[in-house]
TORVEX-586573 format. One line per 8 residues: their letters; for each residue x, y, z of N, C-alpha, C. Coordinates in steps of 0.05 Angstrom, whole numbers, plus 5000, padded with zeros to 4 digits. Layout:
REM TORVEX-586573
a	X:Y:Z:X:Y:Z:X:Y:Z; ...
//
This chain:
REM TORVEX-586573
mrvpdffi	0392:4641:1857:0418:4651:1848:0440:4631:1855; 0459:4628:1837:0480:4609:1841:0500:4619:1863; 0509:4600:1879:0529:4605:1899:0554:4591:1890; 0578:4603:1893:0602:4589:1884:0606:4562:1897; 0617:4544:1880:0623:4517:1890:0652:4515:1900; 0669:4533:1890:0697:4532:1898:0709:4561:1898; 0730:4563:1914:0743:4589:1917:0773:4586:1915; 0786:4601:1898:0815:4604:1899:0821:4627:1918
vgspktgt	0832:4620:1942:0833:4640:1964:0861:4654:1966; 0880:4646:1950:0906:4659:1951:0928:4638:1949; 0952:4648:1953:0961:4675:1959:0965:4691:1933; 0967:4718:1934:0975:4733:1911:1003:4727:1903; 1010:4734:1879:1038:4731:1868:1047:4702:1868; 1028:4683:1864:1035:4655:1863:1025:4641:1837; 1014:4656:1819:1003:4644:1794:0973:4640:1795; 0960:4654:1813:0931:4650:1815:0916:4660:1789
talyemlr	0927:4681:1777:0915:4691:1752:0916:4670:1730; 0939:4657:1728:0942:4636:1708:0923:4613:1713; 0921:4605:1739:0902:4584:1746:0873:4592:1739; 0866:4616:1746:0839:4627:1741:0833:4625:1711; 0852:4635:1694:0848:4635:1665:0846:4607:1654; 0862:4588:1664:0861:4561:1654:0835:4547:1662; 0827:4551:1687:0802:4538:1696:0778:4548:1681; 0776:4574:1677:0752:4585:1664:0751:4578:1634
ahplvymp	0773:4567:1624:0772:4557:1596:0759:4530:1594; 0755:4516:1617:0743:4490:1617:0713:4493:1613; 0700:4477:1596:0672:4481:1590:0653:4476:1614; 0663:4462:1634:0646:4456:1658:0653:4473:1682; 0667:4495:1677:0675:4513:1698:0665:4541:1690; 0653:4555:1709:0645:4583:1705:0658:4600:1726; 0673:4620:1717:0684:4640:1735:0679:4667:1723; 0671:4687:1738:0663:4713:1727:0687:4728:1716
dlkeprfl	0680:4748:1700:0701:4765:1688:0716:4781:1710; 0702:4788:1731:0715:4802:1754:0730:4781:1770; 0756:4780:1767:0772:4758:1779:0770:4759:1809; 0772:4783:1821:0774:4785:1850:0750:4801:1862; 0728:4789:1867:0705:4804:1877:0709:4816:1905; 0725:4802:1922:0733:4812:1949:0709:4815:1968; 0686:4806:1960:0662:4812:1976:0662:4798:2003; 0673:4774:2004:0672:4758:2029:0694:4763:2048
asdmrprp	0710:4784:2043:0731:4792:2062:0724:4821:2071; 0710:4823:2093:0703:4850:2102:0727:4867:2109; 0749:4854:2117:0773:4869:2124:0789:4877:2099; 0779:4872:2076:0791:4882:2051:0779:4908:2043; 0758:4918:2057:0745:4943:2049:0765:4966:2052; 0765:4985:2033:0783:5007:2034:0775:5028:2055; 0793:5046:2061:0786:5068:2079:0763:5084:2067; 0746:5096:2084:0721:5109:2074:0725:5128:2051
kyarewre	0747:5143:2052:0750:5163:2031:0756:5151:2003; 0761:5124:2003:0765:5111:1977:0741:5093:1970; 0719:5097:1984:0695:5080:1979:0684:5085:1951; 0686:5110:1942:0675:5116:1915:0690:5100:1894; 0717:5098:1897:0733:5083:1878:0724:5054:1877; 0719:5043:1901:0709:5015:1903:0684:5011:1887; 0665:5030:1889:0640:5028:1873:0645:5032:1844; 0663:5050:1836:0669:5055:1808:0681:5031:1794
rdypdtle	0695:5015:1809:0708:4991:1798:0689:4967:1798; 0664:4972:1806:0643:4951:1805:0647:4928:1823; 0661:4933:1846:0662:4912:1866:0634:4909:1879; 0624:4885:1883:0597:4882:1895:0596:4892:1923; 0574:4906:1929:0569:4917:1956:0550:4901:1972; 0532:4886:1958:0512:4870:1972:0513:4841:1963; 0501:4824:1979:0501:4796:1972:0487:4791:1945; 0466:4806:1940:0453:4803:1914:0471:4811:1891
eylalfdd	0486:4833:1894:0505:4841:1873:0527:4820:1870; 0536:4809:1892:0557:4788:1891:0547:4763:1876; 0524:4753:1883:0513:4729:1871:0506:4734:1841; 0500:4758:1834:0494:4765:1807:0517:4760:1788; 0542:4760:1799:0566:4755:1783:0565:4727:1770; 0549:4709:1782:0548:4681:1773:0522:4674:1758; 0507:4695:1750:0481:4691:1737:0483:4675:1711; 0505:4679:1697:0508:4667:1670:0518:4638:1671
akpeqrvg	0523:4627:1695:0532:4600:1697:0511:4580:1688; 0519:4559:1674:0500:4539:1666:0496:4519:1688; 0473:4505:1689:0468:4486:1711:0489:4465:1714; 0501:4456:1693:0521:4434:1694:0549:4444:1701; 0553:4470:1704:0580:4481:1709:0586:4484:1738; 0611:4479:1746:0621:4486:1772:0626:4516:1772; 0618:4529:1793:0620:4558:1795:0642:4565:1815; 0660:4583:1808:0681:4591:1827:0688:4620:1824
eattmylw	0704:4629:1843:0716:4656:1842:0743:4655:1854; 0759:4676:1848:0787:4677:1857:0793:4704:1869; 0795:4705:1895:0803:4730:1909:0828:4723:1926; 0851:4733:1917:0875:4723:1929:0880:4731:1958; 0866:4752:1967:0869:4760:1994:0851:4746:2014; 0834:4728:2004:0817:4712:2023:0834:4696:2042; 0858:4687:2034:0875:4672:2052:0886:4690:2074; 0894:4714:2067:0904:4733:2086:0882:4742:2105
shtaansi	0858:4745:2095:0835:4756:2110:0829:4740:2135; 0821:4754:2156:0812:4741:2181:0782:4735:2181; 0768:4746:2161:0739:4742:2160:0729:4724:2138; 0745:4720:2117:0736:4707:2093:0728:4678:2098; 0744:4663:2114:0739:4635:2118:0711:4630:2130; 0704:4646:2150:0678:4643:2162:0656:4652:2142; 0661:4673:2127:0640:4683:2108:0635:4662:2086; 0657:4650:2077:0653:4629:2056:0638:4605:2067
adlqpsar	0646:4597:2091:0632:4574:2103:0603:4579:2108; 0596:4603:2117:0568:4610:2122:0553:4610:2096; 0565:4619:2074:0551:4621:2049:0550:4594:2035; 0572:4578:2036:0573:4553:2022:0589:4532:2038; 0576:4518:2057:0591:4499:2074:0606:4477:2058; 0596:4471:2035:0608:4449:2019:0629:4459:1999; 0637:4484:2002:0656:4496:1983:0682:4481:1983; 0695:4480:1959:0722:4471:1957:0741:4495:1958
iiailrep	0762:4492:1973:0781:4514:1978:0808:4508:1966; 0818:4526:1950:0844:4522:1936:0863:4545:1944; 0886:4537:1955:0906:4557:1963:0933:4550:1949; 0948:4571:1942:0975:4567:1931:0994:4583:1949; 1015:4569:1958:1035:4582:1976:1062:4584:1962; 1076:4605:1969:1102:4610:1957:1123:4615:1979; 1148:4609:1973:1170:4614:1991:1168:4643:2002; 1169:4647:2028:1163:4673:2040:1180:4697:2030
asflrslh	1206:4693:2028:1223:4716:2020:1217:4726:1992; 1217:4708:1973:1211:4716:1945:1182:4726:1943; 1164:4714:1958:1136:4724:1958:1134:4753:1967; 1147:4760:1989:1146:4787:2000:1159:4807:1982; 1181:4799:1969:1193:4817:1950:1174:4823:1926; 1161:4803:1916:1143:4807:1894:1118:4823:1903; 1109:4817:1927:1086:4832:1938:1093:4862:1941; 1116:4867:1951:1125:4895:1955:1126:4910:1929
lsflrwgi	1136:4897:1908:1137:4910:1882:1109:4916:1872; 1090:4898:1876:1063:4903:1868:1050:4925:1884; 1055:4926:1910:1044:4947:1926:1054:4975:1917; 1079:4976:1909:1090:5001:1898:1076:5009:1873; 1071:4989:1856:1058:4995:1830:1029:5004:1834; 1016:4992:1854:0988:4999:1859:0984:5025:1875; 1006:5035:1886:1005:5059:1902:0998:5054:1931; 0996:5029:1939:0991:5022:1967:1016:5029:1984
esetdlrk	1039:5024:1972:1065:5028:1986:1080:5051:1973; 1095:5067:1990:1111:5088:1979:1141:5084:1985; 1147:5066:2004:1175:5061:2011:1187:5041:1991; 1206:5050:1975:1217:5033:1954:1237:5012:1964; 1248:5017:1987:1268:4998:1998:1253:4976:2014; 1256:4951:2006:1241:4929:2017:1248:4926:2047; 1273:4927:2054:1281:4924:2083:1267:4945:2100; 1268:4970:2091:1256:4992:2106:1225:4989:2107
aisleaar	1213:4981:2085:1184:4978:2084:1175:4957:2105; 1190:4936:2107:1182:4915:2126:1188:4924:2155; 1209:4941:2158:1215:4951:2185:1194:4971:2195; 1178:4982:2177:1157:5001:2185:1132:4988:2194; 1131:4961:2194:1106:4947:2200:1095:4954:2227; 1111:4955:2248:1102:4961:2275:1090:4989:2276; 1104:5008:2264:1093:5036:2264:1067:5038:2249; 1065:5023:2228:1040:5024:2212:1017:5011:2226
rdgrhipr	1022:4991:2243:1001:4980:2260:0990:5001:2279; 1007:5020:2286:0998:5042:2304:0987:5066:2288; 0985:5063:2262:0973:5085:2246:0993:5105:2237; 1019:5100:2239:1040:5119:2231:1053:5110:2206; 1064:5129:2191:1079:5124:2166:1061:5110:2145; 1036:5118:2144:1018:5106:2124:1020:5123:2099; 1026:5111:2076:1027:5126:2051:1001:5140:2045; 1003:5164:2034:0979:5181:2030:0958:5167:2013
rshrpqll	0966:5152:1993:0946:5139:1976:0941:5110:1983; 0949:5102:2007:0945:5074:2015:0916:5070:2024; 0899:5060:2006:0871:5057:2013:0865:5033:2030; 0885:5014:2032:0882:4991:2051:0909:4988:2066; 0914:5006:2086:0940:5005:2100:0944:4979:2115; 0922:4964:2121:0925:4938:2135:0941:4918:2118; 0942:4922:2092:0957:4904:2075:0988:4908:2079; 0996:4930:2090:1024:4936:2093:1037:4922:2117
hysdhvcy	1022:4905:2131:1033:4889:2153:1044:4863:2140; 1068:4865:2130:1080:4845:2113:1081:4817:2125; 1088:4816:2150:1091:4789:2163:1064:4774:2163; 1042:4789:2164:1016:4775:2165:1011:4759:2140; 1023:4767:2118:1019:4753:2092:1032:4725:2091; 1051:4720:2108:1065:4695:2107:1061:4679:2133; 1040:4685:2148:1032:4668:2170:1015:4645:2159; 1027:4628:2143:1013:4608:2128:0998:4589:2145
vdqlrryr	1010:4580:2167:0997:4559:2184:0971:4571:2196; 0973:4595:2207:0949:4608:2219:0928:4612:2198; 0936:4620:2174:0916:4624:2152:0902:4598:2145; 0917:4576:2143:0905:4550:2136:0887:4540:2159; 0895:4545:2183:0879:4536:2206:0852:4550:2207; 0851:4575:2198:0825:4588:2197:0806:4573:2179; 0816:4562:2157:0799:4547:2139:0794:4519:2149; 0815:4507:2161:0811:4480:2172:0790:4479:2194
arfppeqm	0787:4502:2208:0767:4504:2229:0738:4503:2218; 0735:4509:2192:0708:4509:2181:0704:4489:2159; 0726:4478:2148:0723:4459:2125:0739:4434:2131; 0728:4411:2125:0743:4386:2128:0766:4384:2109; 0786:4368:2115:0810:4366:2097:0804:4359:2068; 0783:4342:2064:0777:4334:2036:0766:4357:2019; 0759:4380:2032:0749:4403:2017:0771:4424:2013; 0796:4417:2020:0817:4437:2017:0840:4425:2001
lvlihedf	0851:4441:1983:0874:4434:1967:0895:4456:1969; 0918:4448:1980:0940:4468:1983:0961:4461:1962; 0966:4480:1944:0986:4476:1923:1011:4493:1930; 1034:4485:1919:1059:4499:1923:1067:4513:1897; 1073:4538:1899:1079:4555:1876:1100:4542:1858; 1121:4532:1870:1143:4521:1854:1134:4497:1837; 1116:4481:1848:1104:4458:1832:1089:4469:1808; 1073:4490:1813:1056:4502:1792:1074:4514:1771
hrdneatv	1095:4528:1779:1113:4541:1760:1127:4520:1743; 1135:4498:1755:1150:4477:1741:1132:4463:1721; 1107:4457:1728:1089:4442:1710:1060:4452:1715; 1053:4474:1702:1026:4484:1707:1004:4467:1696; 1010:4452:1675:0990:4434:1664:0982:4412:1684; 1002:4400:1696:0996:4379:1716:0981:4391:1740; 0988:4415:1747:0974:4428:1770:0945:4433:1764; 0939:4444:1740:0911:4450:1734:0894:4425:1732
ykvlrfle	0906:4403:1722:0890:4378:1721:0886:4367:1749; 0905:4371:1767:0902:4364:1795:0879:4379:1807; 0876:4404:1800:0854:4420:1810:0828:4410:1799; 0827:4403:1773:0803:4393:1761:0793:4368:1775; 0812:4350:1781:0805:4325:1795:0794:4332:1823; 0806:4351:1836:0797:4360:1862:0768:4370:1861; 0762:4383:1839:0734:4393:1835:0716:4372:1824; 0726:4347:1821:0711:4324:1811:0701:4329:1783
lddgpaia	0719:4339:1767:0713:4344:1738:0732:4327:1722; 0722:4317:1699:0739:4303:1681:0759:4322:1669; 0781:4312:1660:0801:4329:1648:0790:4344:1624; 0773:4330:1608:0760:4343:1586:0780:4350:1564; 0773:4370:1547:0791:4377:1526:0817:4389:1537; 0837:4388:1520:0863:4400:1528:0860:4429:1534; 0873:4438:1556:0871:4466:1564:0898:4479:1557; 0895:4502:1544:0920:4517:1537:0932:4527:1563
trkvnvtk	0957:4520:1567:0971:4529:1591:0980:4558:1589; 0983:4570:1612:0992:4598:1613:1017:4600:1630; 1036:4616:1622:1060:4619:1637:1055:4631:1664; 1066:4618:1685:1064:4628:1712:1087:4647:1717; 1081:4673:1713:1102:4693:1716:1093:4714:1736; 1104:4713:1760:1095:4730:1781:1114:4753:1788; 1136:4756:1773:1155:4778:1778:1145:4801:1761; 1135:4822:1774:1124:4845:1761:1145:4868:1761
rgvrsqla	1139:4888:1744:1156:4911:1743:1152:4929:1767; 1173:4944:1773:1172:4962:1795:1162:4989:1786; 1167:5010:1802:1159:5037:1796:1183:5055:1792; 1184:5068:1769:1206:5086:1763:1204:5113:1778; 1179:5123:1780:1175:5149:1792:1149:5149:1807; 1150:5152:1834:1126:5154:1850:1110:5179:1842; 1125:5201:1836:1111:5226:1828:1095:5222:1803; 1107:5209:1783:1093:5205:1757:1069:5186:1762
rdlmysis	1073:5166:1779:1051:5148:1784:1028:5162:1798; 1034:5180:1818:1013:5194:1832:0999:5214:1813; 1015:5228:1796:1003:5247:1777:0984:5233:1758; 0993:5210:1747:0976:5195:1729:0950:5186:1743; 0952:5178:1768:0929:5169:1783:0910:5193:1787; 0920:5216:1795:0904:5239:1800:0889:5248:1775; 0902:5247:1752:0889:5255:1727:0867:5235:1720; 0873:5209:1723:0853:5189:1716:0828:5191:1733
kgqaplar	0832:5200:1758:0809:5202:1777:0798:5230:1778; 0812:5250:1767:0803:5278:1769:0799:5287:1797; 0819:5282:1815:0816:5286:1843:0822:5315:1852; 0835:5331:1836:0841:5358:1843:0831:5376:1820; 0827:5403:1825:0817:5420:1804:0833:5418:1778; 0860:5420:1780:0876:5419:1756:0873:5391:1743; 0873:5370:1760:0871:5343:1749:0843:5340:1735; 0822:5351:1747:0796:5348:1735:0795:5363:1708
atkatidv	0807:5387:1707:0807:5401:1682:0823:5387:1661; 0846:5376:1669:0863:5361:1650:0848:5337:1640; 0835:5322:1658:0821:5298:1650:0798:5305:1631; 0783:5327:1637:0761:5335:1620:0771:5342:1592; 0793:5356:1590:0804:5364:1564:0812:5340:1548; 0826:5321:1561:0835:5297:1548:0811:5281:1538; 0790:5279:1555:0767:5263:1548:0752:5274:1523; 0752:5301:1521:0737:5314:1500:0752:5312:1473
ftprrlrr	0778:5316:1473:0793:5318:1449:0808:5292:1440; 0807:5272:1457:0822:5247:1450:0803:5223:1450; 0802:5209:1427:0786:5184:1427:0795:5165:1448; 0776:5148:1458:0782:5129:1479:0805:5111:1472; 0805:5101:1447:0826:5082:1439:0853:5095:1441; 0856:5121:1433:0881:5134:1435:0888:5140:1464; 0868:5147:1480:0873:5152:1509:0885:5127:1522; 0874:5104:1515:0884:5079:1527:0913:5074:1518
gatrmird	0918:5079:1492:0945:5075:1482:0965:5093:1495; 0957:5119:1498:0975:5138:1511:0979:5131:1540; 0958:5122:1554:0961:5114:1582:0981:5091:1585; 0979:5071:1567:0998:5049:1568:1026:5058:1563; 1030:5077:1544:1057:5086:1538:1069:5101:1562; 1053:5119:1574:1063:5134:1597:1069:5115:1620; 1051:5096:1625:1055:5078:1647:1080:5061:1643; 1084:5052:1618:1107:5034:1613:1134:5048:1612
hlvradpp	1134:5074:1603:1159:5087:1600:1166:5107:1622; 1146:5119:1635:1151:5139:1655:1146:5129:1683; 1127:5111:1686:1119:5102:1713:1132:5076:1721; 1130:5056:1704:1141:5030:1711:1170:5027:1702; 1183:5009:1716:1211:5003:1711:1217:4975:1718; 1240:4965:1708:1249:4939:1716:1253:4938:1746; 1248:4916:1759:1252:4914:1788:1281:4919:1795; 1286:4929:1819:1314:4934:1827:1328:4907:1830
pldesvmr	1355:4907:1829:1370:4881:1832:1363:4868:1859; 1363:4842:1859:1357:4827:1883:1379:4833:1904; 1371:4841:1928:1389:4845:1950:1390:4820:1966; 1411:4805:1963:1414:4779:1976:1415:4781:2006; 1425:4804:2017:1426:4807:2046:1398:4809:2057; 1380:4823:2043:1352:4826:2052:1339:4799:2051; 1343:4784:2029:1330:4758:2026:1340:4739:2048; 1366:4740:2055:1376:4723:2076:1363:4730:2103
elrerfkg	1360:4756:2108:1347:4764:2133:1318:4754:2134; 1304:4756:2112:1276:4747:2112:1275:4716:2116; 1293:4702:2104:1293:4673:2107:1299:4665:2136; 1318:4679:2148:1324:4674:2176:1299:4680:2194; 1286:4702:2188:1263:4710:2204:1240:4690:2201; 1236:4679:2177:1212:4662:2173:1218:4633:2171; 1242:4624:2179:1248:4596:2178:1230:4580:2196; 1224:4591:2220:1206:4577:2238:1178:4572:2226
evialseh	1169:4592:2210:1143:4589:2197:1144:4567:2176; 1166:4565:2161:1169:4544:2141:1170:4517:2154; 1184:4514:2176:1185:4489:2191:1157:4481:2200; 1143:4500:2211:1116:4494:2221:1097:4487:2198; 1100:4500:2175:1084:4494:2152:1090:4466:2141; 1116:4459:2141:1123:4432:2132:1110:4411:2149; 1109:4415:2175:1096:4396:2193:1066:4396:2188; 1055:4420:2183:1026:4422:2180:1016:4408:2154
ldrdlvsl	1032:4410:2133:1025:4398:2107:1037:4370:2104; 1054:4362:2123:1069:4337:2120:1084:4335:2094; 1099:4357:2089:1116:4358:2065:1140:4375:2071; 1163:4366:2061:1189:4379:2068:1193:4404:2051; 1181:4426:2060:1185:4452:2046:1211:4465:2055; 1223:4456:2077:1248:4467:2086:1270:4462:2065; 1271:4438:2054:1290:4431:2033:1282:4443:2007; 1256:4441:2000:1247:4451:1974:1253:4481:1971
wgydsvg	1249:4496:1993:1252:4525:1991:1280:4534:2000; 1298:4515:2005:1326:4522:2012:1331:4532:2040; 1312:4526:2058:1316:4535:2086:1333:4517:2103; 1341:4494:2092:1358:4476:2106:1387:4487:2109; 1393:4507:2092:1419:4520:2094:1418:4547:2108; 1395:4554:2119:1391:4579:2133:1398:4576:2162; 1414:4593:2173:1422:4591:2201:1399:4596:2221
//
């Protein structure tokens, strides 16, 4: 069975989906349809009561199931996968190294404040987070580490420790402890956003692949919509999963009398008009607080990568 040759390990909200789609368009690259298998991050496992949902979404549970994702790869192809939380994970670096010591590791990093704002919006949309105010959500981190103020539908409450997501130096060191520098490529989101074609060809060279045919570029757009109504989002989720008697009856009725194509169209319409909304206006005071809080991390990362991210990300004007 094929073992991946390379891993896109994160971070989320940095254009990893665009990179995944562009790479898998290359004839000498194979990446499975399941973009984020999550198998090699044991700390990504959901709470036990959500284990059934994990299985329903076809996430691999065993090594055999995981390696089966790459069965269709041709002998001449580089095989890879992209799980954006592998960088955040405390277990993934060791698991990857144990499975494939010669693996190539690709990470994309983004300015901390804008990254956390985008991540918070995504957590709201996924139902992981229920606190719509970014400042308050981040202030709840300590309580949530103690198991308090956990949203009812948060199947992975460990993800709500926001500061852990931007401990970039510690994250990279976990990989540097297992992989030599020549097997690691750290990209910066702003470079990718400015010229994604140049970035993807840089990745191809890192994977020791010829540029080959022209690759259709994809827009790197990481600002997602927020949530208009938590109640509507939770109701839609309950009906889709049939988790309560009324929800099960509603789901069964819809399934019987509505063709699948129409169900999908109705779901999109409800989601787009009742559940999702444009993100709230940017609160500059919150962004300033986050930049002040994480300036030390940006300075340390600049030294670690030997690149001036302090100026690139505008932290030279942060007090």
